[in-house]
TORKOL-4160 file (C-alpha; in steps of 0.2 Angstrom, whole numbers, padded with zeros to 4 digits, m for minus):
267
<pt num="1" X="m0044" Y="0140" Z="0035"/>
<pt num="2" X="m0034" Y="0125" Z="0043"/>
<pt num="3" X="m0039" Y="0114" Z="0027"/>
<pt num="4" X="m0022" Y="0104" Z="0022"/>
<pt num="5" X="m0019" Y="0104" Z="0002"/>
<pt num="6" X="m0008" Y="0095" Z="m0010"/>
<pt num="7" X="m0009" Y="0106" Z="m0026"/>
<pt num="8" X="m0008" Y="0123" Z="m0017"/>
<pt num="9" X="m0004" Y="0137" Z="m0003"/>
<pt num="10" X="m0016" Y="0146" Z="0006"/>
<pt num="11" X="m0010" Y="0161" Z="0018"/>
<pt num="12" X="m0022" Y="0176" Z="0026"/>
<pt num="13" X="m0017" Y="0190" Z="0031"/>
<pt num="14" X="m0024" Y="0207" Z="0035"/>
<pt num="15" X="m0040" Y="0204" Z="0027"/>
<pt num="16" X="m0031" Y="0197" Z="0010"/>
<pt num="17" X="m0032" Y="0178" Z="0006"/>
<pt num="18" X="m0020" Y="0171" Z="m0006"/>
<pt num="19" X="m0020" Y="0156" Z="m0014"/>
<pt num="20" X="m0004" Y="0151" Z="m0025"/>
<pt num="21" X="m0006" Y="0137" Z="m0036"/>
<pt num="22" X="0009" Y="0126" Z="m0029"/>
<pt num="23" X="0014" Y="0113" Z="m0046"/>
<pt num="24" X="0031" Y="0122" Z="m0050"/>
<pt num="25" X="0037" Y="0106" Z="m0056"/>
<pt num="26" X="0023" Y="0105" Z="m0068"/>
<pt num="27" X="0024" Y="0124" Z="m0071"/>
<pt num="28" X="0005" Y="0124" Z="m0060"/>
<pt num="29" X="m0002" Y="0116" Z="m0076"/>
<pt num="30" X="m0021" Y="0111" Z="m0069"/>
<pt num="31" X="m0025" Y="0096" Z="m0062"/>
<pt num="32" X="m0041" Y="0088" Z="m0057"/>
<pt num="33" X="m0034" Y="0089" Z="m0037"/>
<pt num="34" X="m0028" Y="0107" Z="m0040"/>
<pt num="35" X="m0047" Y="0110" Z="m0048"/>
<pt num="36" X="m0057" Y="0104" Z="m0031"/>
<pt num="37" X="m0044" Y="0112" Z="m0020"/>
<pt num="38" X="m0045" Y="0128" Z="m0027"/>
<pt num="39" X="m0064" Y="0129" Z="m0027"/>
<pt num="40" X="m0063" Y="0122" Z="m0007"/>
<pt num="41" X="m0052" Y="0138" Z="m0005"/>
<pt num="42" X="m0063" Y="0149" Z="m0014"/>
<pt num="43" X="m0078" Y="0142" Z="m0005"/>
<pt num="44" X="m0070" Y="0147" Z="0012"/>
<pt num="45" X="m0066" Y="0163" Z="0007"/>
<pt num="46" X="m0084" Y="0165" Z="0003"/>
<pt num="47" X="m0089" Y="0161" Z="0019"/>
<pt num="48" X="m0076" Y="0169" Z="0029"/>
<pt num="49" X="m0080" Y="0188" Z="0035"/>
<pt num="50" X="m0063" Y="0190" Z="0038"/>
<pt num="51" X="m0059" Y="0188" Z="0022"/>
<pt num="52" X="m0059" Y="0204" Z="0010"/>
<pt num="53" X="m0049" Y="0202" Z="m0005"/>
<pt num="54" X="m0042" Y="0185" Z="m0012"/>
<pt num="55" X="m0025" Y="0185" Z="m0023"/>
<pt num="56" X="m0023" Y="0171" Z="m0035"/>
<pt num="57" X="m0004" Y="0169" Z="m0040"/>
<pt num="58" X="0008" Y="0155" Z="m0045"/>
<pt num="59" X="0024" Y="0148" Z="m0036"/>
<pt num="60" X="0039" Y="0147" Z="m0045"/>
<pt num="61" X="0041" Y="0153" Z="m0065"/>
<pt num="62" X="0024" Y="0152" Z="m0068"/>
<pt num="63" X="0005" Y="0157" Z="m0066"/>
<pt num="64" X="m0002" Y="0143" Z="m0073"/>
<pt num="65" X="0002" Y="0133" Z="m0089"/>
<pt num="66" X="m0017" Y="0126" Z="m0090"/>
<pt num="67" X="m0023" Y="0108" Z="m0092"/>
<pt num="68" X="m0010" Y="0095" Z="m0085"/>
<pt num="69" X="m0008" Y="0085" Z="m0101"/>
<pt num="70" X="0001" Y="0071" Z="m0092"/>
<pt num="71" X="m0014" Y="0069" Z="m0081"/>
<pt num="72" X="m0025" Y="0064" Z="m0097"/>
<pt num="73" X="m0012" Y="0057" Z="m0107"/>
<pt num="74" X="m0020" Y="0038" Z="m0105"/>
<pt num="75" X="m0034" Y="0046" Z="m0116"/>
<pt num="76" X="m0022" Y="0048" Z="m0130"/>
<pt num="77" X="m0013" Y="0031" Z="m0128"/>
<pt num="78" X="m0027" Y="0020" Z="m0127"/>
<pt num="79" X="m0026" Y="0015" Z="m0108"/>
<pt num="80" X="m0040" Y="0025" Z="m0106"/>
<pt num="81" X="m0058" Y="0030" Z="m0116"/>
<pt num="82" X="m0058" Y="0046" Z="m0125"/>
<pt num="83" X="m0060" Y="0061" Z="m0115"/>
<pt num="84" X="m0078" Y="0068" Z="m0116"/>
<pt num="85" X="m0070" Y="0086" Z="m0115"/>
<pt num="86" X="m0087" Y="0092" Z="m0110"/>
<pt num="87" X="m0088" Y="0084" Z="m0096"/>
<pt num="88" X="m0070" Y="0088" Z="m0091"/>
<pt num="89" X="m0075" Y="0107" Z="m0094"/>
<pt num="90" X="m0092" Y="0105" Z="m0083"/>
<pt num="91" X="m0084" Y="0096" Z="m0069"/>
<pt num="92" X="m0067" Y="0104" Z="m0068"/>
<pt num="93" X="m0066" Y="0120" Z="m0076"/>
<pt num="94" X="m0082" Y="0128" Z="m0075"/>
<pt num="95" X="m0087" Y="0127" Z="m0057"/>
<pt num="96" X="m0068" Y="0138" Z="m0053"/>
<pt num="97" X="m0073" Y="0150" Z="m0066"/>
<pt num="98" X="m0091" Y="0153" Z="m0060"/>
<pt num="99" X="m0081" Y="0155" Z="m0040"/>
<pt num="100" X="m0071" Y="0169" Z="m0045"/>
<pt num="101" X="m0084" Y="0178" Z="m0055"/>
<pt num="102" X="m0097" Y="0177" Z="m0043"/>
<pt num="103" X="m0087" Y="0179" Z="m0027"/>
<pt num="104" X="m0093" Y="0194" Z="m0018"/>
<pt num="105" X="m0074" Y="0200" Z="m0015"/>
<pt num="106" X="m0061" Y="0206" Z="m0025"/>
<pt num="107" X="m0051" Y="0195" Z="m0034"/>
<pt num="108" X="m0033" Y="0199" Z="m0039"/>
<pt num="109" X="m0023" Y="0188" Z="m0052"/>
<pt num="110" X="m0007" Y="0192" Z="m0048"/>
<pt num="111" X="0003" Y="0185" Z="m0064"/>
<pt num="112" X="0023" Y="0177" Z="m0060"/>
<pt num="113" X="0025" Y="0171" Z="m0076"/>
<pt num="114" X="0016" Y="0163" Z="m0090"/>
<pt num="115" X="0000" Y="0162" Z="m0089"/>
<pt num="116" X="m0006" Y="0149" Z="m0105"/>
<pt num="117" X="m0021" Y="0140" Z="m0110"/>
<pt num="118" X="m0034" Y="0139" Z="m0096"/>
<pt num="119" X="m0023" Y="0147" Z="m0083"/>
<pt num="120" X="m0024" Y="0164" Z="m0094"/>
<pt num="121" X="m0043" Y="0160" Z="m0093"/>
<pt num="122" X="m0042" Y="0161" Z="m0074"/>
<pt num="123" X="m0033" Y="0177" Z="m0073"/>
<pt num="124" X="m0045" Y="0185" Z="m0086"/>
<pt num="125" X="m0059" Y="0179" Z="m0074"/>
<pt num="126" X="m0052" Y="0188" Z="m0060"/>
<pt num="127" X="m0058" Y="0207" Z="m0057"/>
<pt num="128" X="m0039" Y="0214" Z="m0058"/>
<pt num="129" X="m0023" Y="0206" Z="m0064"/>
<pt num="130" X="m0007" Y="0214" Z="m0062"/>
<pt num="131" X="0011" Y="0205" Z="m0069"/>
<pt num="132" X="0029" Y="0207" Z="m0069"/>
<pt num="133" X="0038" Y="0213" Z="m0085"/>
<pt num="134" X="0042" Y="0194" Z="m0091"/>
<pt num="135" X="0024" Y="0186" Z="m0088"/>
<pt num="136" X="0013" Y="0182" Z="m0105"/>
<pt num="137" X="m0003" Y="0176" Z="m0108"/>
<pt num="138" X="m0007" Y="0164" Z="m0121"/>
<pt num="139" X="m0022" Y="0157" Z="m0129"/>
<pt num="140" X="m0013" Y="0139" Z="m0133"/>
<pt num="141" X="m0029" Y="0130" Z="m0138"/>
<pt num="142" X="m0027" Y="0131" Z="m0154"/>
<pt num="143" X="m0011" Y="0124" Z="m0156"/>
<pt num="144" X="m0019" Y="0106" Z="m0150"/>
<pt num="145" X="m0033" Y="0109" Z="m0160"/>
<pt num="146" X="m0044" Y="0114" Z="m0146"/>
<pt num="147" X="m0055" Y="0130" Z="m0143"/>
<pt num="148" X="m0052" Y="0142" Z="m0131"/>
<pt num="149" X="m0063" Y="0138" Z="m0115"/>
<pt num="150" X="m0069" Y="0144" Z="m0096"/>
<pt num="151" X="m0075" Y="0159" Z="m0102"/>
<pt num="152" X="m0059" Y="0166" Z="m0112"/>
<pt num="153" X="m0070" Y="0169" Z="m0126"/>
<pt num="154" X="m0082" Y="0181" Z="m0117"/>
<pt num="155" X="m0068" Y="0188" Z="m0105"/>
<pt num="156" X="m0055" Y="0193" Z="m0120"/>
<pt num="157" X="m0070" Y="0201" Z="m0129"/>
<pt num="158" X="m0076" Y="0211" Z="m0114"/>
<pt num="159" X="m0060" Y="0218" Z="m0110"/>
<pt num="160" X="m0050" Y="0218" Z="m0128"/>
<pt num="161" X="m0063" Y="0218" Z="m0141"/>
<pt num="162" X="m0068" Y="0206" Z="m0154"/>
<pt num="163" X="m0052" Y="0207" Z="m0165"/>
<pt num="164" X="m0039" Y="0208" Z="m0153"/>
<pt num="165" X="m0049" Y="0193" Z="m0144"/>
<pt num="166" X="m0049" Y="0184" Z="m0163"/>
<pt num="167" X="m0030" Y="0187" Z="m0165"/>
<pt num="168" X="m0025" Y="0180" Z="m0149"/>
<pt num="169" X="m0037" Y="0164" Z="m0150"/>
<pt num="170" X="m0035" Y="0160" Z="m0167"/>
<pt num="171" X="m0015" Y="0163" Z="m0170"/>
<pt num="172" X="m0011" Y="0157" Z="m0152"/>
<pt num="173" X="0003" Y="0165" Z="m0149"/>
<pt num="174" X="0011" Y="0171" Z="m0133"/>
<pt num="175" X="0008" Y="0191" Z="m0126"/>
<pt num="176" X="0019" Y="0200" Z="m0116"/>
<pt num="177" X="0012" Y="0206" Z="m0100"/>
<pt num="178" X="0017" Y="0225" Z="m0107"/>
<pt num="179" X="0008" Y="0221" Z="m0123"/>
<pt num="180" X="m0007" Y="0214" Z="m0113"/>
<pt num="181" X="m0006" Y="0230" Z="m0102"/>
<pt num="182" X="m0007" Y="0240" Z="m0120"/>
<pt num="183" X="m0025" Y="0231" Z="m0125"/>
<pt num="184" X="m0032" Y="0231" Z="m0108"/>
<pt num="185" X="m0030" Y="0213" Z="m0103"/>
<pt num="186" X="m0019" Y="0218" Z="m0089"/>
<pt num="187" X="m0023" Y="0231" Z="m0075"/>
<pt num="188" X="m0003" Y="0235" Z="m0071"/>
<pt num="189" X="0013" Y="0228" Z="m0076"/>
<pt num="190" X="0029" Y="0230" Z="m0064"/>
<pt num="191" X="0046" Y="0223" Z="m0062"/>
<pt num="192" X="0046" Y="0205" Z="m0059"/>
<pt num="193" X="0057" Y="0207" Z="m0042"/>
<pt num="194" X="0042" Y="0221" Z="m0039"/>
<pt num="195" X="0027" Y="0210" Z="m0042"/>
<pt num="196" X="0024" Y="0204" Z="m0024"/>
<pt num="197" X="0024" Y="0220" Z="m0014"/>
<pt num="198" X="0013" Y="0226" Z="m0028"/>
<pt num="199" X="0003" Y="0215" Z="m0026"/>
<pt num="200" X="0001" Y="0215" Z="m0008"/>
<pt num="201" X="m0003" Y="0235" Z="m0009"/>
<pt num="202" X="m0015" Y="0232" Z="m0021"/>
<pt num="203" X="m0024" Y="0220" Z="m0010"/>
<pt num="204" X="m0021" Y="0230" Z="0005"/>
<pt num="205" X="m0030" Y="0244" Z="m0002"/>
<pt num="206" X="m0045" Y="0233" Z="m0008"/>
<pt num="207" X="m0046" Y="0223" Z="0009"/>
<pt num="208" X="m0048" Y="0243" Z="0017"/>
<pt num="209" X="m0062" Y="0247" Z="0006"/>
<pt num="210" X="m0082" Y="0244" Z="0009"/>
<pt num="211" X="m0084" Y="0227" Z="0007"/>
<pt num="212" X="m0102" Y="0228" Z="0004"/>
<pt num="213" X="m0100" Y="0241" Z="m0007"/>
<pt num="214" X="m0088" Y="0231" Z="m0019"/>
<pt num="215" X="m0099" Y="0216" Z="m0019"/>
<pt num="216" X="m0113" Y="0227" Z="m0025"/>
<pt num="217" X="m0102" Y="0235" Z="m0039"/>
<pt num="218" X="m0097" Y="0217" Z="m0045"/>
<pt num="219" X="m0117" Y="0212" Z="m0046"/>
<pt num="220" X="m0119" Y="0228" Z="m0053"/>
<pt num="221" X="m0105" Y="0228" Z="m0066"/>
<pt num="222" X="m0111" Y="0208" Z="m0069"/>
<pt num="223" X="m0128" Y="0213" Z="m0072"/>
<pt num="224" X="m0124" Y="0227" Z="m0086"/>
<pt num="225" X="m0117" Y="0213" Z="m0097"/>
<pt num="226" X="m0136" Y="0207" Z="m0100"/>
<pt num="227" X="m0146" Y="0222" Z="m0096"/>
<pt num="228" X="m0154" Y="0235" Z="m0106"/>
<pt num="229" X="m0153" Y="0252" Z="m0103"/>
<pt num="230" X="m0167" Y="0254" Z="m0092"/>
<pt num="231" X="m0163" Y="0235" Z="m0082"/>
<pt num="232" X="m0148" Y="0242" Z="m0081"/>
<pt num="233" X="m0152" Y="0261" Z="m0071"/>
<pt num="234" X="m0166" Y="0249" Z="m0061"/>
<pt num="235" X="m0153" Y="0239" Z="m0055"/>
<pt num="236" X="m0142" Y="0252" Z="m0049"/>
<pt num="237" X="m0156" Y="0260" Z="m0040"/>
<pt num="238" X="m0159" Y="0244" Z="m0031"/>
<pt num="239" X="m0140" Y="0242" Z="m0027"/>
<pt num="240" X="m0137" Y="0261" Z="m0021"/>
<pt num="241" X="m0152" Y="0258" Z="m0008"/>
<pt num="242" X="m0143" Y="0244" Z="m0001"/>
<pt num="243" X="m0126" Y="0252" Z="0000"/>
<pt num="244" X="m0134" Y="0267" Z="0005"/>
<pt num="245" X="m0141" Y="0259" Z="0022"/>
<pt num="246" X="m0124" Y="0251" Z="0028"/>
<pt num="247" X="m0114" Y="0259" Z="0041"/>
<pt num="248" X="m0099" Y="0258" Z="0031"/>
<pt num="249" X="m0108" Y="0272" Z="0019"/>
<pt num="250" X="m0110" Y="0282" Z="0036"/>
<pt num="251" X="m0093" Y="0282" Z="0040"/>
<pt num="252" X="m0087" Y="0286" Z="0024"/>
<pt num="253" X="m0098" Y="0303" Z="0023"/>
<pt num="254" X="m0092" Y="0307" Z="0040"/>
<pt num="255" X="m0074" Y="0303" Z="0037"/>
<pt num="256" X="m0075" Y="0315" Z="0022"/>
<pt num="257" X="m0085" Y="0330" Z="0034"/>
<pt num="258" X="m0073" Y="0328" Z="0047"/>
<pt num="259" X="m0060" Y="0327" Z="0036"/>
<pt num="260" X="m0052" Y="0311" Z="0042"/>
<pt num="261" X="m0047" Y="0294" Z="0035"/>
<pt num="262" X="m0065" Y="0282" Z="0035"/>
<pt num="263" X="m0061" Y="0265" Z="0046"/>
<pt num="264" X="m0071" Y="0254" Z="0037"/>
<pt num="265" X="m0079" Y="0236" Z="0044"/>
<pt num="266" X="m0089" Y="0228" Z="0031"/>
<pt num="267" X="m0106" Y="0234" Z="0042"/>
């Protein structure tokens, strides 16, 4: 992980890779450079067997405020052609959401402040979300005449149902972390000062679990979104046969029988 980044910080320890969006003066607004760098960091994480869990968080008082409007200002002042939003999404946003969702390692969004627009979408794309009490989610798109993107229209319905997804998307109001937790959009809420330690503990727990089983579990959960009952039962049988052939499975059973804590290696 020797890459040098300008808009993010990347650190790895004890099987956990932490990506910190690092534009605090701009509330970690998402730029083209940040898009490229986060994608590169996730690609490296996918290839590195030592990485067993990925945390995404923000520097300063925000998780991510969404698109950096200053970067595309020229499209509204006449200095540049009008922005092709479809092309912009396909280049800078779609690849990142796909990278998060398909990464065969658990991902945690550690929401340290406001997550607005695409920033909220990125948090929702992660497997788990933990937030400080002062954090919030906001589907701010409608306030500037746009629609929610970066898969938010899918993940919101998956996590909270159509009615609550519609409320967030149509009204564009800020949703405090504790309310988001009650809605099922955030898994855990802690005191702001406890967020780093609580995130580290959650990530450490995931990093210590059998990585192949976690990867197969992510695949199986994803397949459930599109499969019939018969198809899902068959996919589970396939995934279970794969998991059952791992050394970590044998270690887990032996540890249970021997009444000791298992040591999983990812084998």
